[in-house]
All heavy atoms as an XYZ file, in Angstrom:
828
protein
N     104.947     69.142    193.981
C     104.792     68.175    192.897
C     103.951     68.811    191.800
O     102.913     69.400    192.077
C     104.099     66.906    193.444
C     104.074     65.801    192.441
S     103.323     64.249    193.002
C     104.015     63.977    194.569
N     104.351     68.689    190.534
C     103.570     69.265    189.448
C     102.179     68.668    189.404
O     101.974     67.516    189.739
C     104.356     68.905    188.192
C     105.741     68.630    188.656
C     105.596     68.107    190.039
N     101.229     69.464    188.949
C      99.854     68.983    188.909
C      99.584     68.070    187.728
O      98.674     67.272    187.755
C      98.890     70.172    188.872
O      99.152     70.953    187.723
N     100.355     68.176    186.681
C     100.131     67.375    185.493
C     101.070     66.181    185.456
O     102.278     66.321    185.544
C     100.361     68.228    184.242
O     100.393     67.409    183.106
N     100.503     64.978    185.334
C     101.321     63.768    185.273
C     102.250     63.795    184.066
O     103.337     63.247    184.101
C     100.431     62.526    185.215
N     101.835     64.477    182.998
C     102.645     64.478    181.790
C     103.917     65.295    181.944
O     104.842     65.142    181.168
C     101.826     65.005    180.609
O     101.495     66.354    180.816
N     103.994     66.169    182.948
C     105.191     66.979    183.111
C     106.037     66.525    184.294
O     107.003     67.177    184.636
C     104.793     68.448    183.291
O     104.044     68.614    184.471
N     105.708     65.423    184.920
C     106.461     64.943    186.069
C     107.814     64.406    185.659
O     107.988     63.828    184.611
C     105.698     63.823    186.783
C     104.525     64.306    187.558
C     103.931     63.177    188.332
N     102.821     63.662    189.102
C     101.969     62.890    189.723
N     102.098     61.581    189.664
N     100.984     63.391    190.409
N     108.767     64.583    186.551
C     110.091     64.004    186.400
C     110.215     62.896    187.433
O     109.436     62.818    188.375
C     111.159     65.061    186.607
C     111.114     66.178    185.567
C     112.286     67.087    185.758
C     112.260     68.226    184.791
N     112.460     67.872    183.423
N     111.189     62.031    187.265
C     111.349     60.885    188.157
C     111.474     61.306    189.611
O     110.920     60.661    190.499
C     112.556     60.059    187.743
N     112.166     62.409    189.887
C     112.359     62.813    191.283
C     111.157     63.548    191.872
O     111.181     63.947    193.021
C     113.642     63.624    191.445
C     113.668     64.890    190.597
O     112.727     65.107    189.806
O     114.646     65.648    190.726
N     110.064     63.706    191.106
C     108.841     64.312    191.617
C     107.986     63.322    192.393
O     107.015     63.711    193.035
C     107.985     64.881    190.470
C     108.624     66.110    189.836
O     109.437     66.770    190.507
O     108.305     66.383    188.670
N     108.323     62.059    192.360
C     107.530     61.022    193.014
C     108.025     60.810    194.437
O     109.221     60.854    194.697
C     107.606     59.716    192.217
C     107.008     59.842    190.842
C     107.797     60.153    189.741
C     105.637     59.689    190.658
C     107.241     60.298    188.484
C     105.080     59.831    189.399
C     105.887     60.137    188.318
O     105.327     60.284    187.088
N     107.077     60.569    195.370
C     107.450     60.336    196.761
C     108.303     59.087    196.900
O     109.188     59.023    197.730
C     106.186     60.213    197.616
C     105.414     61.516    197.711
C     104.108     61.350    198.452
O     103.971     60.382    199.212
O     103.233     62.200    198.258
N     108.032     58.093    196.095
C     108.795     56.849    196.076
C     109.141     56.550    194.628
O     108.312     56.768    193.740
C     107.940     55.707    196.644
O     108.505     54.455    196.323
N     110.344     56.045    194.367
C     110.695     55.725    192.981
C     109.703     54.770    192.323
O     109.451     54.870    191.128
C     112.069     55.073    193.100
C     112.616     55.546    194.388
C     111.435     55.762    195.289
N     109.109     53.877    193.098
C     108.179     52.905    192.537
C     106.857     53.530    192.108
O     106.121     52.940    191.316
C     107.913     51.784    193.543
N     106.549     54.724    192.578
C     105.280     55.362    192.216
C     105.159     55.633    190.730
O     104.051     55.729    190.213
C     105.083     56.658    193.002
C     104.707     56.400    194.442
O     104.395     55.273    194.826
N     104.766     57.433    195.245
N     106.276     55.746    190.037
C     106.212     55.968    188.596
C     105.504     54.808    187.898
O     104.896     54.975    186.855
C     107.614     56.199    187.990
C     107.474     56.750    186.568
C     108.463     54.948    188.032
C     108.770     57.237    185.972
N     105.539     53.623    188.507
C     104.888     52.457    187.907
C     103.371     52.606    187.859
O     102.709     51.930    187.081
C     105.267     51.183    188.659
C     106.752     50.845    188.652
C     107.019     49.638    189.541
C     107.249     50.601    187.245
N     102.827     53.498    188.670
C     101.387     53.727    188.684
C     100.901     54.686    187.613
O      99.705     54.828    187.402
N     101.835     55.322    186.921
C     101.448     56.238    185.853
C     100.930     55.440    184.662
O     101.387     54.322    184.397
C     102.646     57.091    185.421
C     103.079     58.101    186.450
C     102.044     59.190    186.685
O     101.375     59.614    185.728
O     101.919     59.609    187.845
N      99.978     56.018    183.924
C      99.431     55.307    182.761
C     100.524     54.878    181.782
O     101.429     55.647    181.482
C      98.510     56.343    182.115
C      98.193     57.309    183.208
C      99.403     57.344    184.102
N     100.423     53.665    181.328
C     101.253     53.080    180.273
C     102.715     52.813    180.651
O     103.457     52.294    179.828
C     101.202     53.924    178.990
C      99.802     54.032    178.441
C      99.081     55.198    178.593
C      99.213     52.955    177.804
C      97.783     55.290    178.107
C      97.915     53.036    177.311
C      97.212     54.206    177.471
O      95.924     54.294    176.990
N     103.147     53.132    181.857
C     104.536     52.873    182.231
C     104.788     51.371    182.282
O     105.722     50.862    181.652
C     104.907     53.551    183.569
C     106.237     53.036    184.101
C     104.963     55.069    183.381
N     103.974     50.647    183.024
C     104.163     49.201    183.120
C     103.962     48.539    181.761
O     104.726     47.648    181.368
C     103.220     48.604    184.156
C     103.480     47.161    184.540
C     104.923     46.941    184.980
C     102.534     46.738    185.636
N     102.974     48.998    181.013
C     102.724     48.449    179.682
C     103.935     48.673    178.771
O     104.304     47.797    177.994
C     101.477     49.084    179.080
C     101.027     48.445    177.791
C      99.694     49.000    177.332
C      99.268     48.321    176.049
N      97.968     48.795    175.581
N     104.582     49.820    178.885
C     105.786     50.107    178.104
C     106.916     49.171    178.499
O     107.603     48.600    177.638
C     106.223     51.577    178.289
O     105.164     52.436    177.856
C     107.488     51.882    177.516
N     107.117     48.986    179.804
C     108.167     48.088    180.284
C     107.933     46.660    179.799
O     108.862     45.983    179.340
C     108.253     48.119    181.810
C     108.702     49.428    182.446
C     108.601     49.347    183.962
C     110.101     49.809    182.007
N     106.703     46.206    179.889
C     106.373     44.850    179.446
C     106.586     44.703    177.940
O     107.097     43.673    177.475
C     104.936     44.496    179.815
C     104.678     44.331    181.315
C     103.177     44.283    181.594
C     105.363     43.094    181.853
N     106.220     45.716    177.176
C     106.423     45.679    175.726
C     107.912     45.553    175.405
O     108.314     44.722    174.583
C     105.833     46.930    175.068
C     106.000     46.923    173.570
C     105.052     46.320    172.753
C     107.112     47.503    172.960
C     105.209     46.292    171.372
C     107.282     47.475    171.588
C     106.323     46.864    170.799
O     106.487     46.827    169.429
N     108.729     46.363    176.045
C     110.175     46.317    175.796
C     110.770     44.980    176.237
O     111.665     44.451    175.578
C     110.873     47.477    176.499
C     110.592     48.860    175.916
C     111.130     49.948    176.837
C     111.173     48.992    174.510
N     110.277     44.430    177.331
C     110.764     43.135    177.810
C     110.454     42.046    176.783
O     111.290     41.200    176.484
C     110.103     42.803    179.152
C     110.679     41.599    179.841
C     111.795     41.713    180.649
C     110.081     40.357    179.707
C     112.323     40.611    181.301
C     110.604     39.246    180.346
C     111.722     39.370    181.150
N     109.254     42.079    176.245
C     108.812     41.050    175.300
C     109.378     41.239    173.890
O     109.571     40.267    173.167
C     107.283     41.010    175.219
C     106.650     40.511    176.509
O     107.332     39.849    177.316
O     105.457     40.811    176.715
N     109.628     42.492    173.491
C     110.040     42.780    172.115
C     111.490     43.238    171.981
O     111.972     43.399    170.869
C     109.123     43.836    171.498
C     107.721     43.367    171.344
N     106.764     43.541    172.318
C     107.112     42.709    170.345
C     105.630     43.018    171.914
N     105.804     42.502    170.710
N     112.157     43.476    173.090
C     113.529     43.967    173.032
C     113.562     45.444    172.692
O     112.538     46.125    172.659
N     114.756     45.950    172.450
C     114.913     47.360    172.086
C     113.989     47.677    170.916
O     113.869     46.892    169.982
C     116.359     47.645    171.697
O     117.201     47.461    172.804
N     113.346     48.840    171.005
C     112.352     49.202    169.994
C     112.508     50.651    169.589
O     112.981     51.482    170.367
C     110.939     49.005    170.555
O     110.713     47.666    170.893
N     112.066     50.929    168.364
C     112.018     52.312    167.927
C     110.944     53.032    168.741
O     109.922     52.434    169.102
C     111.691     52.400    166.441
C     112.766     51.833    165.548
C     112.452     52.041    164.079
C     111.375     51.070    163.654
N     111.118     51.118    162.205
N     111.186     54.292    169.012
C     110.206     55.083    169.748
C     108.867     55.077    169.015
O     107.803     54.986    169.631
C     110.713     56.515    169.929
C     109.861     57.351    170.847
C     110.299     58.805    170.805
C     111.125     59.169    171.986
N     111.417     60.626    172.029
N     108.907     55.117    167.685
C     107.663     55.103    166.911
C     106.897     53.797    167.114
O     105.669     53.792    167.100
C     107.938     55.326    165.410
O     108.896     54.369    164.962
C     108.447     56.729    165.147
N     107.614     52.680    167.309
C     106.933     51.413    167.582
C     106.203     51.467    168.915
O     105.099     50.924    169.056
C     107.928     50.241    167.590
C     108.455     49.913    166.208
O     107.827     50.319    165.208
O     109.515     49.254    166.125
N     106.809     52.112    169.914
C     106.131     52.277    171.207
C     104.882     53.119    171.045
O     103.837     52.810    171.615
C     107.062     52.915    172.233
C     108.226     52.059    172.705
C     109.145     52.854    173.614
C     107.725     50.817    173.413
N     104.974     54.200    170.257
C     103.807     55.042    170.014
C     102.689     54.243    169.343
O     101.520     54.392    169.688
C     104.159     56.238    169.141
C     104.974     57.320    169.814
C     105.581     58.303    169.066
C     105.147     57.370    171.191
C     106.330     59.320    169.666
C     105.889     58.356    171.791
C     106.474     59.333    171.029
O     107.205     60.331    171.619
N     103.045     53.381    168.404
C     102.044     52.606    167.675
C     101.467     51.454    168.492
O     100.290     51.128    168.361
C     102.650     52.046    166.388
C     102.945     53.106    165.355
C     103.684     52.551    164.139
O     103.729     51.321    163.965
O     104.224     53.378    163.378
N     102.274     50.831    169.345
C     101.857     49.610    170.020
C     101.505     49.764    171.499
O     100.891     48.869    172.073
C     102.949     48.547    169.879
C     103.143     48.134    168.448
O     102.247     47.567    167.834
N     104.300     48.433    167.881
N     101.907     50.870    172.104
C     101.632     51.040    173.534
C     100.741     52.247    173.779
O      99.653     52.123    174.316
C     102.947     51.167    174.342
C     102.640     51.393    175.824
C     103.818     49.926    174.169
N     101.213     53.416    173.392
C     100.443     54.629    173.662
C     100.905     55.750    172.757
O     102.101     56.002    172.627
C     100.640     55.053    175.124
O     100.100     56.326    175.354
N      99.952     56.404    172.161
C     100.249     57.596    171.370
C      99.386     58.720    171.924
O      98.198     58.817    171.648
C      99.930     57.394    169.897
C     100.179     58.643    169.054
C      99.726     58.497    167.628
N     100.506     57.555    166.874
C     101.669     57.825    166.283
N     102.182     59.025    166.397
N     102.301     56.911    165.597
N     100.006     59.535    172.771
C      99.322     60.726    173.254
C     100.359     61.773    173.631
O     101.563     61.520    173.564
C      98.368     60.397    174.421
C      99.085     59.876    175.631
O     100.092     60.421    176.066
N      98.581     58.799    176.199
N      99.900     62.926    174.014
C     100.810     64.032    174.289
C     101.763     63.752    175.452
O     102.850     64.305    175.506
C     100.013     65.302    174.571
C      99.179     65.819    173.402
C      98.319     67.002    173.841
C     100.070     66.205    172.239
N     101.383     62.883    176.367
C     102.198     62.615    177.552
C     103.276     61.565    177.316
O     104.160     61.397    178.149
C     101.297     62.165    178.701
N     103.251     60.876    176.202
C     104.178     59.762    175.979
C     105.633     60.204    176.052
O     106.448     59.563    176.707
C     103.889     59.065    174.638
O     102.542     58.579    174.665
C     104.820     57.902    174.412
N     105.977     61.296    175.405
C     107.366     61.760    175.429
C     107.812     62.064    176.851
O     108.888     61.669    177.280
C     107.534     62.999    174.554
C     108.975     63.505    174.519
C     109.135     64.657    173.545
N     108.279     65.786    173.841
C     108.635     66.802    174.627
N     109.828     66.821    175.176
N     107.804     67.800    174.839
N     106.970     62.754    177.622
C     107.301     63.082    179.003
C     107.409     61.821    179.858
O     108.269     61.723    180.728
C     106.262     64.031    179.595
C     106.191     65.339    178.887
N     107.212     66.267    178.920
C     105.227     65.870    178.103
C     106.880     67.317    178.202
N     105.678     67.112    177.688
N     106.518     60.860    179.596
C     106.540     59.607    180.344
C     107.847     58.858    180.079
O     108.479     58.350    181.000
C     105.338     58.752    179.937
C     105.148     57.529    180.767
C     103.882     56.779    180.388
N     102.701     57.610    180.467
C     101.977     57.994    179.407
N     102.292     57.602    178.204
N     100.910     58.746    179.565
N     108.269     58.811    178.820
C     109.539     58.149    178.488
C     110.713     58.873    179.148
O     111.639     58.228    179.645
C     109.721     58.074    176.978
C     108.761     57.147    176.230
C     108.975     57.264    174.725
C     108.897     55.704    176.689
N     110.668     60.199    179.177
C     111.724     60.960    179.846
C     111.785     60.609    181.333
O     112.870     60.401    181.888
C     111.503     62.467    179.683
C     111.741     62.965    178.265
O     112.380     62.230    177.464
O     111.283     64.079    177.960
N     110.630     60.545    181.989
C     110.587     60.211    183.421
C     111.078     58.785    183.670
O     111.790     58.525    184.644
C     109.172     60.393    183.977
N     110.719     57.866    182.768
C     111.175     56.478    182.913
C     112.687     56.397    182.739
O     113.359     55.632    183.441
C     110.468     55.587    181.893
C     108.985     55.424    182.160
S     108.132     54.574    180.804
C     108.847     52.949    180.936
N     113.227     57.203    181.850
C     114.671     57.249    181.644
C     115.367     57.819    182.880
O     116.362     57.269    183.361
C     114.992     58.085    180.406
O     116.385     58.168    180.219
N     114.832     58.914    183.419
C     115.395     59.519    184.627
C     115.339     58.561    185.814
O     116.218     58.593    186.672
C     114.647     60.801    184.973
C     114.912     61.938    184.029
C     114.086     63.161    184.366
O     113.671     63.301    185.539
O     113.855     63.973    183.463
N     114.318     57.711    185.849
C     114.169     56.735    186.936
C     115.091     55.536    186.749
O     115.153     54.661    187.611
C     112.716     56.278    187.027
N     115.769     55.473    185.613
C     116.704     54.380    185.371
C     116.065     53.111    184.842
O     116.689     52.054    184.845
N     114.824     53.212    184.353
C     114.119     52.033    183.856
C     114.412     51.745    182.390
O     114.381     50.588    181.963
C     112.612     52.205    184.045
C     112.143     52.338    185.492
C     110.672     52.733    185.543
C     112.387     51.049    186.247
N     114.645     52.803    181.622
C     114.895     52.650    180.183
C     116.054     53.538    179.756
O     116.395     54.504    180.442
C     113.651     53.002    179.332
C     113.239     54.462    179.529
C     112.504     52.037    179.606
C     112.163     54.960    178.580
N     116.632     53.184    178.619
C     117.596     54.037    177.933
C     116.937     54.520    176.655
O     116.278     53.742    175.958
C     118.863     53.257    177.561
C     119.789     53.031    178.738
O     119.892     53.940    179.595
O     120.403     51.956    178.805
N     117.103     55.795    176.354
C     116.576     56.379    175.136
C     117.774     56.913    174.362
O     118.475     57.806    174.834
C     115.568     57.520    175.440
C     115.040     58.132    174.157
C     114.433     57.008    176.308
N     118.030     56.319    173.189
C     119.207     56.680    172.405
C     118.830     57.128    171.016
O     118.178     56.395    170.279
C     120.153     55.477    172.300
C     120.691     55.072    173.652
O     121.301     55.873    174.339
N     120.436     53.837    174.037
N     119.256     58.327    170.677
C     119.056     58.863    169.336
C     120.166     58.309    168.452
O     121.327     58.348    168.815
C     119.106     60.372    169.382
C     118.721     61.018    168.094
C     118.445     62.437    168.392
N     117.025     62.580    168.153
C     116.478     63.682    167.718
N     117.203     64.756    167.568
N     115.207     63.735    167.462
N     119.799     57.806    167.304
C     120.757     57.164    166.405
C     121.182     58.115    165.297
O     120.374     58.468    164.439
C     120.144     55.896    165.794
C     119.604     54.896    166.821
S     120.790     54.362    168.033
C     121.839     53.370    167.020
N     122.429     58.547    165.322
C     122.984     59.377    164.256
C     122.274     60.695    164.083
O     121.705     61.250    165.018
N     122.302     61.187    162.862
C     121.689     62.478    162.535
C     120.234     62.355    162.128
O     119.601     63.354    161.837
C     122.471     63.156    161.400
C     123.854     63.558    161.853
O     124.069     63.842    163.024
N     124.795     63.575    160.923
N     119.722     61.143    162.096
C     118.324     60.946    161.707
C     117.433     61.022    162.936
O     117.906     61.126    164.058
C     118.135     59.584    160.983
C     118.875     59.580    159.676
C     118.587     58.441    161.859
N     116.153     60.936    162.712
C     115.209     61.043    163.817
C     114.898     59.695    164.447
O     113.925     59.567    165.172
C     113.898     61.696    163.341
O     113.359     60.906    162.277
C     114.144     63.108    162.872
N     115.716     58.697    164.183
C     115.510     57.375    164.760
C     115.933     57.371    166.225
O     117.069     57.723    166.555
C     116.306     56.323    163.986
C     116.250     54.899    164.528
C     114.828     54.353    164.441
C     117.204     54.009    163.759
N     115.016     57.004    167.101
C     115.298     56.908    168.521
C     114.988     55.488    168.972
O     113.892     54.975    168.727
C     114.456     57.917    169.329
O     114.737     59.230    168.839
C     114.773     57.852    170.803
N     115.960     54.850    169.625
C     115.809     53.485    170.114
C     115.623     53.518    171.628
O     116.376     54.191    172.347
C     117.047     52.626    169.765
C     117.261     52.586    168.252
C     116.924     51.223    170.347
C     116.158     51.911    167.470
N     114.633     52.785    172.108
C     114.340     52.699    173.532
C     114.587     51.264    173.973
O     114.143     50.321    173.317
C     112.870     53.105    173.823
C     112.580     53.042    175.312
C     112.568     54.484    173.261
N     115.304     51.103    175.075
C     115.590     49.763    175.584
C     115.513     49.753    177.100
O     115.647     50.795    177.751
C     116.973     49.305    175.110
O     117.957     50.226    175.509
N     115.291     48.578    177.645
C     115.276     48.414    179.096
C     116.695     48.484    179.636
O     117.637     47.983    179.019
C     114.692     47.052    179.481
C     113.201     46.853    179.354
C     112.829     45.425    179.712
C     112.444     47.822    180.242
N     116.829     49.070    180.799
C     118.073     48.995    181.534
C     118.036     47.718    182.373
O     116.998     47.023    182.421
C     118.230     50.195    182.479
O     117.150     50.155    183.429
C     118.225     51.518    181.725
N     119.116     47.409    183.043
C     119.108     46.261    183.949
C     118.058     46.450    185.041
O     117.370     45.506    185.424
C     120.487     46.059    184.581
C     121.529     45.580    183.582
O     121.137     45.048    182.513
O     122.732     45.727    183.872
N     117.905     47.680    185.509
C     116.883     47.978    186.523
C     115.485     47.738    185.962
O     114.644     47.120    186.618
C     117.021     49.433    187.010
O     118.315     49.604    187.593
C     115.943     49.785    188.026
N     115.232     48.218    184.752
C     113.923     48.010    184.127
C     113.617     46.546    183.931
O     112.497     46.088    184.183
N     114.617     45.787    183.511
C     114.444     44.348    183.318
C     114.135     43.656    184.657
O     113.249     42.817    184.744
C     115.698     43.748    182.680
C     115.538     42.330    182.206
C     116.689     41.774    181.401
N     117.517     42.617    180.550
C     117.134     43.409    179.544
N     115.870     43.516    179.265
N     117.977     44.097    178.816
N     114.830     44.051    185.717
C     114.586     43.471    187.042
C     113.176     43.787    187.534
O     112.511     42.934    188.130
C     115.631     43.977    188.042
N     112.706     45.009    187.262
C     111.345     45.397    187.655
C     110.325     44.518    186.943
O     109.374     44.010    187.553
C     111.096     46.897    187.378
C     109.612     47.242    187.473
C     111.916     47.748    188.332
N     110.497     44.299    185.645
C     109.567     43.466    184.884
C     109.607     42.031    185.387
O     108.557     41.390    185.541
C     109.859     43.525    183.369
C     108.985     42.529    182.611
C     109.624     44.929    182.834
N     110.786     41.521    185.674
C     110.888     40.146    186.184
C     110.143     40.004    187.507
O     109.436     39.011    187.727
C     112.351     39.741    186.322
C     113.018     39.519    184.969
C     114.529     39.370    185.042
O     115.124     39.561    186.135
O     115.129     39.068    183.986
N     110.259     40.984    188.397
C     109.517     40.954    189.670
C     108.016     41.047    189.413
O     107.227     40.358    190.053
C     109.963     42.091    190.595
C     111.349     41.928    191.128
C     111.459     40.707    192.009
C     112.865     40.575    192.556
N     113.085     39.318    193.238
N     107.614     41.890    188.470
C     106.197     42.005    188.146
C     105.663     40.670    187.622
O     104.562     40.250    187.988
C     105.939     43.117    187.128
C     104.490     43.242    186.778
C     103.605     43.821    187.666
C     104.003     42.745    185.583
C     102.247     43.915    187.362
C     102.653     42.832    185.271
C     101.779     43.421    186.164
N     106.430     40.004    186.794
C     106.003     38.696    186.278
C     105.874     37.683    187.415
O     104.992     36.828    187.395
C     106.973     38.206    185.200
C     106.923     39.060    183.924
C     105.799     38.601    183.027
N     105.409     39.499    181.989
C     105.893     39.542    180.758
N     106.870     38.738    180.404
N     105.409     40.383    179.874
N     106.744     37.776    188.426
C     106.616     36.916    189.605
C     105.301     37.208    190.333
O     104.610     36.285    190.770
C     107.788     37.123    190.563
C     109.111     36.576    190.078
C     110.254     36.863    191.041
O     110.004     36.988    192.259
O     111.394     36.976    190.566
N     104.967     38.485    190.450
C     103.707     38.882    191.088
C     102.524     38.339    190.294
O     101.562     37.815    190.873
C     103.624     40.413    191.232
C     104.666     40.895    192.235
C     102.217     40.865    191.620
C     104.889     42.392    192.231
N     102.587     38.440    188.970
C     101.519     37.883    188.126
C     101.352     36.384    188.384
O     100.220     35.891    188.472
C     101.833     38.099    186.648
C     101.621     39.493    186.152
C     101.913     39.614    184.665
O     102.895     39.023    184.182
O     101.139     40.315    183.987
N     102.457     35.657    188.500
C     102.392     34.207    188.736
C     101.774     33.899    190.096
O     100.973     32.968    190.218
C     103.794     33.597    188.629
N     102.122     34.671    191.103
C     101.530     34.479    192.437
C     100.030     34.699    192.379
O      99.244     33.912    192.922
C     102.185     35.434    193.458
C     103.634     35.028    193.713
C     101.387     35.473    194.760
C     104.451     36.078    194.452
N      99.620     35.766    191.710
C      98.195     36.072    191.612
C      97.455     35.024    190.795
O      96.332     34.650    191.143
C      97.997     37.476    191.042
C      98.500     38.552    191.980
S      98.349     40.205    191.302
C      96.581     40.455    191.482
N      98.064     34.537    189.728
C      97.437     33.491    188.911
C      97.277     32.209    189.709
O      96.236     31.550    189.623
C      98.261     33.247    187.649
N      98.275     31.866    190.508
C      98.187     30.660    191.340
C      97.075     30.795    192.367
O      96.336     29.843    192.616
C      99.521     30.405    192.035
N      96.916     31.961    192.939
C      95.845     32.209    193.906
C      94.484     32.084    193.234
O      93.552     31.517    193.795
C      95.991     33.594    194.535
C      94.834     33.959    195.397
N      94.657     33.439    196.661
C      93.775     34.773    195.171
C      93.538     33.914    197.169
N      92.985     34.732    196.292
N      94.388     32.580    192.033
C      93.118     32.547    191.297
C      92.664     31.104    191.066
O      91.494     30.808    191.147
C      93.281     33.286    189.970
C      91.990     33.447    189.208
C      92.202     34.270    187.953
O      93.287     34.307    187.385
N      91.164     34.944    187.521
N      93.607     30.211    190.785
C      93.264     28.822    190.537
C      92.907     28.072    191.813
O      92.241     27.053    191.774
C      94.394     28.090    189.814
C      94.529     28.538    188.393
C      95.698     29.140    187.962
C      93.496     28.381    187.486
C      95.831     29.566    186.637
C      93.613     28.800    186.169
C      94.791     29.399    185.743
N      93.324     28.589    192.987
C      93.001     27.941    194.259
C      91.625     28.332    194.764
O      91.065     27.645    195.587
C      94.049     28.309    195.315
C      95.333     27.554    195.151
C      96.233     27.822    196.298
N      96.961     29.048    195.958
C      97.580     29.835    196.810
N      97.561     29.544    198.085
N      98.210     30.892    196.426
N      91.085     29.443    194.297
C      89.791     29.895    194.823
C      88.648     29.424    193.977
O      88.738     28.907    192.943
C      89.743     31.432    194.910
O      89.995     31.989    193.639
C      90.725     31.913    195.930
């Protein structure tokens, strides 16, 4: 397994779900779920702007969570959730609801 998280590929993880533990992956999925397909620059501005972002998006694409599509001859890149990515976010939201309900009982 590579030592740098920024250079990891989807198949470098022991379990496909381990990619969710990488910084900003879940935040990116939640952003796309709430905002729909977005320009890559919008993700950089609203989720994370660092050297690992491009590699993280590549790994998320390889894992089947997002689609990354370059539009025409310009530098516009659109990122959107796949059906798998949407299902992951929906399950995460279910987990959030379970945890919130527990919090109100204690």
